[in-house]
C-alpha positions as semicolon CSV with decimal commas, in nm:
position;residue;x (nm);y (nm);z (nm)
1;M;2,370;-0,165;-3,767
2;T;2,010;-0,229;-3,711
3;P;1,863;-0,090;-3,397
4;R;1,782;-0,323;-3,112
5;K;1,641;-0,298;-2,757
6;I;1,865;-0,239;-2,454
7;R;1,891;-0,530;-2,204
8;V;1,882;-0,424;-1,865
9;L;1,906;-0,654;-1,547
10;V;1,763;-0,502;-1,218
11;G;1,913;-0,677;-0,905
12;K;1,859;-0,651;-0,531
13;P;2,167;-0,777;-0,377
14;G;2,220;-0,823;-0,001
15;L;1,971;-0,846;0,272
16;D;1,776;-0,548;0,166
17;G;1,373;-0,667;0,152
18;H;1,269;-0,320;0,006
19;D;1,187;-0,374;-0,364
20;R;0,920;-0,120;-0,459
21;G;1,163;0,135;-0,581
22;A;1,334;-0,118;-0,809
23;K;0,994;-0,241;-0,957
24;V;0,911;0,132;-1,028
25;V;1,246;0,175;-1,182
26;A;1,200;-0,152;-1,393
27;A;0,849;-0,063;-1,514
28;A;0,981;0,272;-1,630
29;L;1,252;0,111;-1,826
30;R;1,017;-0,124;-1,966
31;D;0,769;0,155;-2,072
32;A;1,092;0,313;-2,245
33;G;1,127;0,009;-2,473
34;M;1,388;-0,167;-2,287
35;E;1,402;-0,538;-2,220
36;V;1,410;-0,586;-1,830
37;I;1,511;-0,879;-1,626
38;Y;1,434;-0,859;-1,245
39;T;1,637;-1,117;-1,024
40;G;1,443;-1,064;-0,718
41;L;1,513;-1,006;-0,350
42;H;1,804;-1,160;-0,135
43;Q;2,066;-1,196;-0,433
44;T;2,431;-1,255;-0,386
45;P;2,715;-1,079;-0,625
46;E;2,777;-1,400;-0,780
47;Q;2,409;-1,460;-0,860
48;V;2,361;-1,111;-1,004
49;V;2,679;-1,152;-1,237
50;E;2,571;-1,489;-1,343
51;A;2,240;-1,380;-1,415
52;A;2,371;-1,100;-1,631
53;V;2,606;-1,300;-1,817
54;Q;2,336;-1,571;-1,913
55;E;2,096;-1,312;-2,008
56;D;2,377;-1,119;-2,214
57;V;2,264;-0,795;-2,093
58;D;2,398;-0,457;-2,150
59;V;2,330;-0,285;-1,823
60;V;2,328;-0,411;-1,461
61;A;2,130;-0,179;-1,231
62;L;2,161;-0,248;-0,842
63;S;1,912;-0,129;-0,611
64;I;2,086;-0,128;-0,262
65;L;1,913;0,051;0,051
66;S;2,088;-0,151;0,328
67;G;2,409;0,069;0,322
68;A;2,619;-0,203;0,206
69;H;2,683;-0,016;-0,141
70;M;3,064;0,014;-0,064
71;T;3,091;-0,373;-0,029
72;L;2,840;-0,493;-0,313
73;F;2,925;-0,271;-0,590
74;P;3,280;-0,334;-0,580
75;D;3,215;-0,710;-0,558
76;V;3,006;-0,696;-0,846
77;L;3,234;-0,503;-1,065
78;E;3,529;-0,726;-0,979
79;L;3,301;-1,038;-1,075
80;M;3,208;-0,866;-1,403
81;K;3,562;-0,806;-1,495
82;Q;3,643;-1,192;-1,412
83;R;3,370;-1,313;-1,627
84;G;3,468;-1,079;-1,927
85;A;3,163;-0,846;-1,883
86;S;3,379;-0,520;-1,795
87;D;3,241;-0,355;-2,106
88;R;2,881;-0,355;-1,940
89;L;2,752;-0,070;-1,739
90;L;2,694;-0,091;-1,382
91;T;2,476;0,165;-1,253
92;G;2,217;0,175;-0,977
93;G;2,059;0,367;-0,696
94;G;1,962;0,365;-0,342
95;I;2,040;0,564;-0,013
96;I;2,414;0,639;-0,099
97;P;2,590;0,946;0,022
98;A;2,748;1,191;-0,238
99;E;3,118;1,115;-0,125
100;D;3,057;0,748;-0,162
101;M;2,918;0,778;-0,509
102;E;3,240;0,997;-0,610
103;T;3,428;0,696;-0,484
104;L;3,256;0,431;-0,657
105;K;3,260;0,639;-0,989
106;Q;3,645;0,625;-0,965
107;M;3,651;0,245;-0,924
108;G;3,456;0,214;-1,251
109;V;3,099;0,231;-1,140
110;G;2,856;0,423;-1,364
111;R;2,638;0,702;-1,234
112;L;2,416;0,637;-0,926
113;F;2,074;0,780;-0,839
114;G;1,978;0,872;-0,500
115;P;1,650;0,923;-0,345
116;G;1,402;1,182;-0,532
117;S;1,563;1,067;-0,895
118;S;1,330;1,094;-1,179
119;T;1,286;0,773;-1,363
120;Q;1,319;0,977;-1,714
121;E;1,661;1,079;-1,596
122;I;1,764;0,724;-1,545
123;V;1,603;0,629;-1,896
124;H;1,807;0,907;-2,080
125;Y;2,113;0,827;-1,902
126;I;2,114;0,455;-2,014
127;R;2,006;0,556;-2,371
128;D;2,293;0,809;-2,399
129;W;2,548;0,550;-2,263
130;F;2,406;0,277;-2,508
131;G;2,426;0,528;-2,794
132;A;2,776;0,636;-2,723
133;T;2,909;0,288;-2,659
134;H;2,743;0,106;-2,960
135;G;2,640;0,416;-3,175
136;Q;2,327;0,617;-3,231
137;E;2,236;0,397;-3,536
138;S;2,209;0,088;-3,286
139;L;1,966;0,276;-3,055
140;A;1,598;0,218;-3,089
141;P;1,333;0,499;-3,093
142;L;1,161;0,558;-2,789
143;P;0,789;0,438;-2,779
144;P;0,496;0,683;-2,755
145;A;0,412;0,802;-2,431
146;R;0,124;0,625;-2,274
147;M;-0,182;0,839;-2,199
148;A;-0,351;0,786;-1,875
149;E;-0,719;0,698;-1,900
150;P;-0,941;0,983;-1,784
151;M;-1,098;0,915;-1,450
152;T;-1,444;1,040;-1,356
153;F;-1,574;1,080;-1,008
154;E;-1,913;1,154;-0,892
155;P;-1,921;1,204;-0,492
156;E;-2,308;1,274;-0,501
157;V;-2,373;0,916;-0,642
158;T;-2,324;0,621;-0,431
159;P;-2,484;0,323;-0,571
160;R;-2,541;0,037;-0,329
161;R;-2,485;-0,238;-0,582
162;V;-2,215;-0,192;-0,867
163;E;-2,327;-0,505;-1,075
164;S;-2,705;-0,523;-1,170
165;R;-2,896;-0,747;-1,396
166;S;-3,096;-0,449;-1,593
167;P;-2,875;-0,126;-1,653
168;R;-3,200;0,071;-1,673
169;R;-3,311;-0,040;-1,321
170;S;-2,984;0,067;-1,188
171;A;-3,001;0,387;-1,369
172;V;-3,346;0,481;-1,201
173;K;-3,210;0,372;-0,854
174;V;-2,954;0,618;-0,890
175;A;-3,164;0,898;-1,019
176;S;-3,406;0,832;-0,737
177;R;-3,118;0,842;-0,474
178;R;-3,001;1,181;-0,636
179;A;-3,366;1,331;-0,609
180;R;-3,427;1,236;-0,233
181;P;-3,163;1,366;0,001
182;A;-3,032;1,133;0,264
183;R;-3,201;1,168;0,613
184;P;-2,997;1,078;0,906
185;R;-3,121;0,784;1,097
186;R;-3,225;0,872;1,451
187;K;-3,323;0,638;1,741
188;P;-3,684;0,714;1,867
189;A;-3,646;0,896;2,204
190;R;-3,744;0,698;2,507
191;P;-3,969;0,861;2,743
192;R;-3,779;0,973;3,058
193;R;-3,912;0,868;3,402
194;K;-3,971;1,111;3,673
195;P;-3,784;1,056;3,989
196;A;-3,961;0,905;4,300
197;A;-3,973;1,252;4,459
198;A;-4,171;1,414;4,191
199;R;-4,426;1,127;4,169
200;S;-4,499;1,125;4,531
201;S;-4,550;1,500;4,540
202;R;-4,894;1,439;4,371
203;P;-5,196;1,390;4,562
204;G;-5,278;1,025;4,620
205;A;-4,957;0,906;4,502
206;R;-4,772;0,614;4,621
207;T;-4,436;0,650;4,793
208;A;-4,204;0,466;4,568
209;S;-3,995;0,182;4,774
210;R;-3,645;0,201;4,756
211;R;-3,619;-0,187;4,799
212;P;-3,589;-0,397;4,493
213;K;-3,873;-0,570;4,377
214;K;-3,756;-0,923;4,491
215;A;-3,717;-0,786;4,856
216;R;-4,065;-0,646;4,849
217;T;-4,190;-0,972;4,755
218;V;-4,013;-1,158;5,015
219;A;-4,123;-0,934;5,283
220;R;-4,512;-0,970;5,167
221;R;-4,478;-1,329;5,216
222;V;-4,329;-1,311;5,553
223;K;-4,564;-1,071;5,667
224;A;-4,861;-1,294;5,545
225;R;-4,706;-1,595;5,731
226;K;-4,684;-1,403;6,061
227;T;-5,090;-1,295;6,002
228;A;-5,153;-1,662;5,936
229;R;-4,978;-1,742;6,257
230;R;-5,143;-1,487;6,472
231;A;-5,485;-1,596;6,338
232;K;-5,422;-1,971;6,406
233;R;-5,311;-1,896;6,776
234;A;-5,637;-1,684;6,797
235;R;-5,845;-1,993;6,734
């Protein structure tokens, strides 16, 4: 028998709207050389089983975080038996207590993975099941591990413009910024005005009036009018 890829269906049944963990597991299975079909959010058990039959998958993996695992897993398992897919592996994970995992295992559900499980552990479990069911000769070898690209980080260099028409000019700008340390910008200090008492203590200084400027102007106009009236009467 020629080796072939393992086909896995990752489903999110029920009203659970959190699919980040399911996507992480799907990416790990894909990197392990498996063909992964993701059904999306808010799927019914009927939709999950129908997709599994149509895609002819080997494994059905359910991610359930809503607490309805004791209802959804038995429903999917019963529908798989009705559609003649009882020889496929039904596994999954989520927030599932240990006693519920044991109960579902007795019903015929495969191994379930809780929070903190390693993706490599899930990959090895599916590969071991596939090799034990279809023979080790049908199991494709694992692809080589991907090496992450090295990341360089230079905290002392903070170029203002990433894109530049001339790389030489940008390098000169970066070098000049390295040579000159950044100086903090400070606002010029405003001269402080001395209080009225301090200004009036000097010889020949006027005593500052506490009235506002507009009030002083009005008072001068009233005084000028009174003076004009007195002069008119004196005539």
